KEZA-912588 format. One record per residue: residue in three letters; z, y, x of N, C-alpha, C, O in turn. Coordinates in pm, whole numbers, plus 50000, padded with zeros to 5 digits. Atoms other than C-alpha are relative to their C-alpha. Layout:
KEZA-912588
{node ala {Z Y X} {Z Y X} {Z Y X} {Z Y X}}
...
This chain:
KEZA-912588
{node met {50000 49883 50084} {50000 50000 50000} {50000 50124 50089} {50082 50136 50180}}
{node lys {50009 49877 49923} {49900 50339 50139} {50107 50097 49953} {50134 50109 49833}}
{node thr {49903 49897 50037} {50162 50607 50151} {49927 50131 49984} {49834 50161 50058}}
{node phe {50061 49870 50027} {50070 50945 50011} {50061 50104 50093} {50183 50114 50105}}
{node thr {49949 49893 49913} {50096 51232 50255} {49946 50134 49952} {49831 50145 49910}}
{node thr {50043 49866 50041} {50083 51599 50173} {49948 50080 50120} {49905 50194 50106}}
{node phe {50048 49930 49881} {49989 51687 50530} {49850 50020 49988} {49776 49925 49962}}
{node arg {50140 49966 50018} {49655 51861 50519} {49935 50027 50136} {49950 50135 50193}}
{node tyr {50064 49987 49869} {49455 51802 50838} {49898 50114 50002} {49887 50187 50101}}
{node lys {50101 49895 50004} {49178 52035 50727} {50066 50138 50005} {50016 50228 50072}}
{node asp {49928 49872 49997} {49426 52318 50664} {50050 50030 50140} {50040 50144 50187}}
{node leu {49952 49981 49864} {49578 52266 51007} {49885 50036 50093} {49898 50125 50177}}
{node his {50119 49971 49919} {49232 52263 51164} {49955 50144 49979} {49927 50215 50076}}
{node leu {50044 49863 50029} {49136 52588 50990} {50097 50103 50058} {50054 50207 50107}}
{node arg {49901 49909 49938} {49461 52753 51104} {49979 50007 50150} {49988 50114 50210}}
{node ala {50024 50004 49855} {49388 52640 51460} {49876 50080 50038} {49878 50155 50135}}
{node val {50124 49926 49974} {49033 52778 51447} {50023 50150 49987} {49981 50227 50073}}
{node asp {49973 49857 50021} {49150 53112 51306} {50090 50057 50110} {50067 50168 50158}}
{node thr {49908 49953 49897} {49433 53142 51557} {49930 50010 50134} {49955 50104 50210}}
{node ala {50076 49996 49874} {49200 53062 51849} {49910 50124 50003} {49898 50189 50107}}
{node lys {50084 49879 50007} {48963 53339 51732} {50085 50125 50024} {50046 50215 50099}}
{node glu {49910 49885 49981} {49253 53583 51713} {50047 50009 50144} {50054 50118 50201}}
{node tyr {49956 50004 49861} {49376 53474 52055} {49893 50060 50091} {49924 50145 50175}}
{node arg {50109 49946 49918} {49035 53545 52211} {49980 50149 49974} {49951 50225 50067}}
{node arg {50014 49858 50033} {49017 53878 52026} {50108 50082 50069} {50080 50190 50121}}
{node phe {49890 49928 49935} {49357 53983 52160} {49983 50001 50152} {50014 50101 50218}}
{node glu {50026 50006 49856} {49265 53869 52511} {49903 50110 50041} {49928 50184 50137}}
{node thr {50100 49900 49964} {48958 54090 52514} {50050 50140 49970} {50013 50234 50041}}
{node ala {49943 49868 50028} {49146 54379 52354} {50090 50045 50115} {50095 50163 50147}}
{node leu {49912 49965 49889} {49394 54364 52641} {49922 50053 50121} {49975 50133 50198}}
{node ile {50081 49947 49890} {49111 54427 52889} {49982 50151 49981} {50002 50229 50074}}
{node ser {50017 49857 50030} {49038 54761 52719} {50132 50076 50015} {50135 50187 50068}}
{node ile {49868 49935 49990} {49408 54842 52696} {50040 50015 50146} {50091 50120 50185}}
{node phe {49968 49991 49857} {49458 54763 53065} {49917 50110 50068} {49967 50180 50155}}
{node gln {50082 49892 49943} {49166 54995 53149} {50063 50136 49970} {50072 50221 50058}}
{node asp {49938 49873 50038} {49334 55278 52958} {50135 50020 50068} {50166 50130 50113}}
{node leu {49871 49990 49933} {49678 55202 53101} {49983 50041 50146} {50057 50124 50198}}
{node glu {50027 49969 49859} {49535 55214 53453} {49945 50142 50014} {49988 50217 50101}}
{node lys {50064 49869 49993} {49320 55522 53390} {50102 50113 49985} {50098 50211 50058}}
{node his {49902 49895 50029} {49611 55725 53252} {50133 49980 50073} {50226 50059 50058}}
{node arg {49879 50032 49925} {49871 55564 53480} {50124 50001 49909} {50229 50053 49944}}
{node thr {49895 50004 50102} {50082 55503 53171} {50127 49933 50051} {50237 49971 50013}}
{node tyr {49885 50074 49948} {50308 55263 53359} {50100 50092 50070} {50220 50064 50071}}
{node glu {49909 49907 49932} {50451 55558 53554} {50095 50068 49902} {50209 50100 49938}}
{node arg {49914 49938 50103} {50587 55711 53232} {50115 49909 49960} {50215 49954 49903}}
{node tyr {49894 50098 50029} {50794 55393 53195} {50070 49955 50128} {50129 49848 50135}}
{node glu {49931 50019 49872} {50924 55417 53551} {49964 49868 50067} {50049 49801 50126}}
{node met {50050 50119 49933} {50711 55130 53674} {49903 50044 50110} {49822 50133 50088}}
{node pro {50084 49958 49888} {50540 55154 54013} {49855 49953 49991} {49769 50002 50065}}
{node ser {50136 50054 50009} {50231 54958 53906} {49974 49944 49861} {50066 49919 49782}}
{node leu {50040 50065 50126} {50038 54817 53615} {50054 49858 49996} {50093 49809 49890}}
{node phe {49947 50136 49993} {50146 54472 53732} {50146 49996 49954} {50182 49915 49869}}
{node met {49858 49997 50037} {50516 54558 53703} {50017 50037 49852} {50099 49978 49782}}
{node tyr {49996 49960 50140} {50460 54732 53368} {49966 49881 49910} {50034 49855 49810}}
{node ser {50045 50112 50082} {50274 54430 53234} {50102 49887 49995} {50126 49830 49889}}
{node thr {49906 50112 49997} {50530 54174 53346} {50137 50040 49946} {50200 49963 49873}}
{node lys {49864 49959 50039} {50851 54374 53289} {50006 50062 49861} {50097 50031 49784}}
{node ile {49996 49930 50129} {50767 54592 52988} {49929 49921 49891} {49982 49902 49782}}
{node leu {50076 50074 50102} {50498 54393 52807} {50041 49854 49990} {50016 49789 49888}}
{node gly {49954 50138 50003} {50650 54056 52899} {49890 49898 50021} {49907 49781 49986}}
{node leu {50107 50095 49971} {50319 53901 53005} {50033 49925 50129} {50104 49977 50215}}
{node ser {49975 50078 49879} {50327 53628 53267} {49925 50062 50118} {49831 50139 50099}}
{node glu {50068 49952 49880} {50228 53703 53625} {49855 49951 50002} {49765 50026 50039}}
{node ala {50136 50058 50000} {49925 53473 53589} {49909 50075 49903} {49796 50109 49937}}
{node thr {50080 49927 50100} {49804 53647 53272} {49972 50141 50049} {49861 50191 50034}}
{node thr {50015 49864 49949} {49862 53988 53429} {49894 50004 50110} {49808 50092 50111}}
{node cys {50098 50005 49891} {49665 53893 53741} {49859 49978 49946} {49764 50041 49992}}
{node met {50131 50027 50057} {49380 53755 53532} {49944 50124 49931} {49829 50162 49955}}
{node leu {50046 49881 50072} {49359 54060 53307} {49968 50115 50094} {49868 50185 50076}}
{node thr {50022 49891 49905} {49388 54303 53596} {49872 49978 50079} {49794 50072 50097}}
{node ala {50122 50029 49924} {49116 54131 53799} {49875 50022 49915} {49778 50083 49961}}
{node val {50116 49984 50089} {48878 54121 53502} {49982 50148 49965} {49870 50197 49962}}
{node met {50007 49858 50034} {48962 54481 53405} {49938 50080 50113} {49852 50165 50090}}
{node arg {50052 49925 49885} {48891 54611 53756} {49853 49967 50025} {49775 50055 50060}}
{node ala {50141 50037 49983} {48566 54415 53782} {49916 50062 49888} {49803 50105 49912}}
{node ala {50071 49942 50113} {48466 54541 53436} {49983 50152 50016} {49888 50210 49964}}
{node asn {50016 49857 49972} {48524 54899 53554} {49875 50023 50086} {49807 50125 50070}}
{node lys {50118 49989 49913} {48252 54839 53816} {49874 49950 49931} {49765 50004 49949}}
{node val {50114 50064 50069} {48029 54618 53598} {50037 49986 49852} {50092 49883 49811}}
{node pro {49962 50004 50143} {48074 54702 53226} {49945 49881 49923} {50002 49841 49822}}
{node glu {50058 50116 50067} {47851 54410 53129} {50095 49881 50000} {50086 49794 49913}}
{node leu {49901 50109 49996} {48136 54177 53229} {50089 50007 49876} {50110 49906 49808}}
{node lys {49914 49983 50119} {48363 54318 52958} {49924 49966 49873} {49978 49900 49784}}
{node ala {50081 50030 50118} {48081 54299 52703} {49978 49850 49984} {49982 49798 49873}}
{node ala {50022 50145 50006} {48013 53935 52793} {50125 49926 49954} {50115 49828 49880}}
{node val {49874 50061 50045} {48380 53846 52744} {50022 50031 49852} {50056 49942 49774}}
{node glu {49981 49960 50140} {48401 54042 52418} {49906 49926 49905} {49944 49892 49793}}
{node asn {50099 50070 50083} {48086 53874 52284} {50019 49850 50000} {49949 49778 49928}}
{node gly {49977 50143 49993} {48222 53531 52371} {49897 49927 50083} {49890 49804 50079}}
{node glu {50101 50063 49914} {47938 53468 52617} {50067 49929 50117} {50021 49823 50160}}
{node ile {49925 50064 49892} {48189 53391 52893} {50149 50008 49967} {50194 50097 49895}}
{node thr {49855 50002 50022} {48556 53303 52891} {50069 50093 50098} {50012 50132 50200}}
{node leu {49921 49917 49911} {48826 53513 53046} {50023 49929 50133} {50026 49993 50238}}
{node ser {49982 50077 49877} {48883 53233 53299} {49877 50008 50089} {49890 50025 50210}}
{node ser {50123 49988 49922} {48520 53240 53409} {49983 50142 50053} {49941 50162 50167}}
{node ala {50008 49860 49956} {48529 53619 53423} {50093 50023 50119} {50057 50094 50214}}
{node arg {49905 49988 49890} {48835 53595 53647} {49945 49940 50128} {49966 49994 50236}}
{node arg {50054 50066 49881} {48655 53356 53882} {49892 50084 50067} {49886 50090 50190}}
{node ile {50109 49924 49939} {48352 53581 53930} {50039 50144 50034} {49967 50212 50107}}
{node ala {49958 49860 49980} {48546 53911 53933} {49999 50044 50146} {49949 50153 50175}}
{node pro {49996 49952 49861} {48601 53923 54313} {49863 50019 50064} {49850 50096 50160}}
{node val {50131 49994 49936} {48231 53881 54391} {49898 50079 49918} {49787 50104 49965}}
{node leu {50094 49935 50091} {48071 54063 54098} {49968 50142 50046} {50058 50219 50081}}
{node ser {50043 49865 49965} {47868 54373 54178} {49880 50037 49913} {49824 49952 49843}}
{node ala {50116 49957 50076} {47592 54579 54020} {49875 49926 50047} {49784 49900 49968}}
{node ala {50118 50066 49944} {47346 54405 54252} {49988 49853 49957} {49877 49802 49942}}
{node asn {50007 50144 50030} {47440 54045 54161} {50047 49965 49858} {50064 49848 49825}}
{node lys {49942 50025 50133} {47566 54086 53802} {49917 49906 49914} {49972 49824 49842}}
{node ser {50085 50085 50083} {47268 53918 53639} {50021 49853 50035} {50038 49769 49947}}
{node glu {49983 50138 49954} {47304 53603 53850} {50136 49944 49960} {50143 49835 49903}}
{node trp {49866 50055 50022} {47682 53565 53816} {50042 50002 49854} {50117 49914 49811}}
{node leu {49969 50002 50144} {47709 53661 53448} {49927 49883 49934} {49981 49820 49843}}
{node thr {50075 50114 50054} {47439 53401 53372} {50070 49870 50036} {50089 49783 49950}}
{node lys {49932 50123 49958} {47614 53133 53577} {50133 49983 49926} {50167 49872 49885}}
{node ala {49871 50009 50070} {47951 53216 53417} {49981 49960 49855} {50066 49893 49797}}
{node ala {50028 50035 50140} {47793 53182 53072} {49952 49856 49985} {49980 49792 49884}}
{node glu {50066 50130 50015} {47607 52858 53142} {50077 49883 50060} {50066 49771 50012}}
{node leu {49936 50110 49928} {47826 52656 53379} {50144 49976 49954} {50215 50071 49921}}
{node pro {49858 50027 50020} {48154 52479 53312} {50078 50059 50118} {50021 50080 50225}}
{node leu {49918 49931 49901} {48440 52633 53510} {49996 49934 50138} {49980 50003 50238}}
{node arg {49999 50069 49870} {48450 52367 53785} {49867 50015 50072} {49864 50033 50194}}
{node lys {50131 49982 49937} {48075 52392 53848} {49982 50146 50043} {49921 50172 50147}}
{node leu {50004 49859 49961} {48104 52771 53852} {50077 50021 50130} {50031 50093 50219}}
{node glu {49921 49989 49877} {48376 52741 54116} {49924 49944 50120} {49931 50001 50230}}
{node leu {50080 50057 49891} {48148 52517 54325} {49886 50095 50041} {49857 50110 50159}}
{node glu {50107 49904 49970} {47864 52770 54298} {50056 50119 50078} {49993 50167 50173}}
{node leu {49935 49891 49928} {48101 53045 54409} {50033 49959 50143} {50012 50036 50237}}
{node ala {49964 50049 49866} {48221 52833 54701} {49877 49988 50088} {49884 50015 50208}}
{node lys {50123 50010 49921} {47860 52770 54810} {49952 50138 50045} {49909 50156 50159}}
{node ser {50050 49865 49970} {47771 53138 54795} {50097 50084 50082} {50055 50171 50158}}
{node phe {49899 49921 49931} {48097 53274 54930} {50105 49908 50060} {50219 49903 50013}}
{node pro {49904 50095 49943} {48260 53013 55152} {50122 50073 50058} {50110 50180 50117}}
{node glu {49875 49944 49950} {48621 53082 55241} {50040 49928 50128} {50000 49815 50153}}
{node lys {49938 50066 49886} {48801 53013 55562} {50108 49909 49945} {50172 49943 49845}}
{node pro {49892 50088 50049} {49039 52720 55521} {50135 50072 50003} {50167 50145 50098}}
{node ala {49866 49941 50006} {49385 52830 55415} {50095 49918 50085} {50070 49801 50115}}
{node ala {49898 50071 49923} {49691 52739 55615} {50062 49892 49913} {50079 49910 49792}}
{node thr {49931 50108 50071} {49856 52412 55519} {50137 50052 49957} {50205 50122 50033}}
{node arg {49874 49949 50054} {50157 52481 55302} {50078 49887 49935} {50021 49806 49861}}
{node val {49911 50097 50063} {50451 52265 55201} {50104 50079 49922} {50172 50166 49978}}
{node val {49905 49931 50088} {50663 52381 54907} {50100 49898 49948} {50062 49797 49890}}
{node ala {49895 50089 50052} {50996 52218 54825} {50007 50015 49849} {50018 50126 49797}}
{node lys {49992 50000 50146} {51004 52121 54458} {50137 49954 49950} {50182 49995 49843}}
{node ser {49865 50047 50031} {51341 51944 54455} {50058 49943 50130} {49996 49953 50236}}
{node glu {49939 50059 49881} {51577 51768 54694} {49915 49886 50057} {49915 49863 50178}}
{node thr {50075 50118 49955} {51346 51466 54709} {49848 50013 49985} {49775 49918 50011}}
{node leu {50143 49984 50029} {51004 51612 54625} {49947 50129 50061} {50009 50235 50049}}
{node ser {50069 49884 49944} {50765 51847 54807} {49856 49999 49954} {49801 49893 49922}}
{node arg {50141 49987 50033} {50418 51976 54725} {49927 50039 50128} {49968 50131 50198}}
{node leu {50082 49972 49883} {50154 51971 55000} {49871 50065 49954} {49799 50009 49871}}
{node glu {50126 49931 50030} {49869 52223 54977} {49921 50008 50128} {49966 50063 50228}}
{node ile {50083 50006 49880} {49586 52168 55220} {49853 50008 49960} {49812 49951 49858}}
{node asp {50144 49996 50022} {49216 52250 55237} {49937 49886 50079} {49963 49870 50198}}
{node leu {50066 50115 49937} {49003 51943 55311} {49851 50005 49972} {49808 50053 49868}}
{node pro {50143 50020 50033} {48631 51878 55345} {49990 49897 49887} {50074 49809 49876}}
{node his {50018 50092 50114} {48500 51695 55035} {49997 49854 50046} {50050 49767 49978}}
{node glu {50009 50138 49949} {48425 51386 55245} {50139 49945 50032} {50169 49830 50000}}
{node thr {49864 50043 49967} {48784 51369 55372} {50081 49977 49872} {50158 49882 49863}}
{node leu {49931 50016 50127} {48917 51418 55019} {49959 49870 49932} {50044 49801 49876}}
{node ala {50048 50125 50060} {48701 51130 54894} {50065 49879 50069} {50103 49783 50002}}
{node lys {49936 50109 49926} {48842 50905 55169} {50148 49990 49964} {50202 49880 49950}}
{node leu {49858 49998 50038} {49197 51011 55080} {50019 49938 49861} {50111 49859 49840}}
{node lys {49991 50057 50134} {49139 50928 54714} {49976 49850 50002} {50042 49775 49930}}
{node arg {50027 50144 49987} {48994 50590 54812} {50123 49928 50055} {50159 49820 50007}}
{node ala {49879 50060 49943} {49302 50517 55024} {50111 49994 49895} {50185 49896 49889}}
{node gln {49901 50002 50108} {49524 50612 54727} {49972 49886 49903} {50064 49816 49860}}
{node asp {50038 50109 50091} {49330 50370 54505} {50037 49865 50058} {50090 49778 49989}}
{node ile {49969 50128 49933} {49370 50088 54759} {50150 49975 50000} {50195 49864 49971}}
{node leu {49854 50015 50000} {49744 50151 54791} {50053 49971 49860} {50144 49889 49843}}
{node ala {49957 50025 50137} {49784 50162 54413} {49969 49857 49958} {50049 49792 49891}}
{node gln {50038 50138 50031} {49598 49830 54380} {50093 49901 50069} {50135 49802 50008}}
{node lys {49909 50088 49927} {49816 49669 54649} {50138 50001 49935} {50203 49897 49923}}
{node lys {49869 49989 50063} {50130 49800 54480} {50001 49921 49868} {50098 49852 49837}}
{node gln {50009 50071 50127} {50014 49661 54143} {49997 49849 50025} {50061 49773 49951}}
{node ala {50004 50144 49967} {49935 49323 54304} {50137 49950 50039} {50176 49839 50003}}
{node his {49864 50037 49960} {50283 49319 54457} {50091 49990 49877} {50175 49899 49869}}
{node val {49919 50003 50124} {50440 49396 54117} {49965 49876 49919} {50054 49808 49867}}
{node asp {50044 50118 50075} {50230 49123 53951} {50056 49873 50061} {50097 49783 49989}}
{node glu {49947 50118 49933} {50341 48869 54214} {50151 49986 49976} {50202 49876 49957}}
{node ala {49855 50002 50019} {50706 48964 54171} {50036 49958 49858} {50140 49895 49836}}
{node gln {49974 50035 50140} {50683 48919 53793} {49962 49855 49972} {50010 49798 49873}}
{node ala {50048 50136 50026} {50514 48578 53821} {50105 49897 50031} {50081 49777 50015}}
């Protein structure tokens, strides 16, 4: 016997769609607001030394969101088409953030097109091909008493070998567990 449920999946879906649209609308509105805040140095009236501090301390936005909005806002000041592409939904704020450091009037057509057409990871690869970075210093960050995070830049070939070694170790560990259970 089926139980009757009053939960309405379609209603939940429609709420999710509407909320996502509003979220994107507010994201793009914040770009314009950040432009005005920066232009008029409004943050100084609230005794903040920078837009970053104003955004995190007064507006309560996260550091990551503030950095993303600020980078896109500053790039949009140089290339207004970036802001229009985000507002029109042609590119996401994340893609806009990725191309912001390299975007110029001279290359805007190429990078706005790539940001609109490519998934984020492929866009990052295109950026890396066109603007290779020097390897960053290896960094170890303590996460707890028994856990650390290792950040290291590796050639793709070395990373593939490392992943293969992880797979082999995982298989050996599973074989050892299977033998112990038998």
